[in-house]
N, C-alpha and C positions, 0 to 999 in steps of 0.2 A: 390068623394067628401067626402064621409063618412070616408074613410081611412085618408084623409088629416086632417079632423076635429079630429079624434081620435089620430092621430100622434101629432097634436098640443097640445092636452090635455096631452099626455105622456111627451112631451117636457117641458110643463109648470110644471108638477109635478116634473120632474127630476131637472129642473133649480131651483125650489123653495127649494128642498132638499139640493142641492149643495150650494145655496145662504145662507141658514140658517146655514149650517156647516161652511162656510167661515166666516160668521159674528161671530159665536162662537169662531172660532180660532183667528180671529182678536182681539176679546175682551180679549183673554187670552195671546196670544203670540206676538201680534202686528206686524205680517208680512204685506207685501203689499197685496192689494186686489187680484191681479192675483195669487200670490203665495198661498194665503189662499184658493182661489177657486180651484186651482190645487190640493192642499193637501186634501181638503174636497172631491173633486171628486175621488181622488185615494182611500181614505179611504172608501167612500160610495160604490164604485164599488168592493171593496174587494182586490184591488191591493196592499194595505198597505200604510203606511205613507211615505212621501218623506224623512223625518228626524225624529229622536226620539222626543218624546214630551218633552217640557221644564219643565212641572210641572205635579203633580198628577191631577189637574183639567183638563189640556189638554188631559191627558190620558183618563179621564172619557168622555170628549167630543168626542174623537176619537172612543172610544168603543160604545157610544150611536149612533154615525153616522154609524158605521159599522153594528150595529144591524138594524138601520133604513134603510140602503141600502138593507140589506137582506129582510126586510119586504116590502120595496117599489118595489122591482124587480117584483114580481108577479102582482102587481097592474099596474105597467107601461107596462109590457108585455101584460097583459089582455087588457089594453086600446089600445095598438097597434093592437092586433089581433081581437078585438071585431068586427071590420067592416068585416073581412073575415068570421067570424063565423056567 
């Protein structure tokens, strides 16, 4: 039960990060919601963008979310493994 609770916390953190990135990309480049979420997810996980950024502001958002993904990974992994430890 504890693993499920910590897994849910990790899922919420990850979804919030991707949702925030998708909202930022939508504000700057105006893609559809699904495409923006996919793009934010790929950038956040370090897989790289789906397509080149359309503007300097989009490049800054992508850079910030790449850094946020690197910073969030240990937090999310810790939340997942906390129940085992």
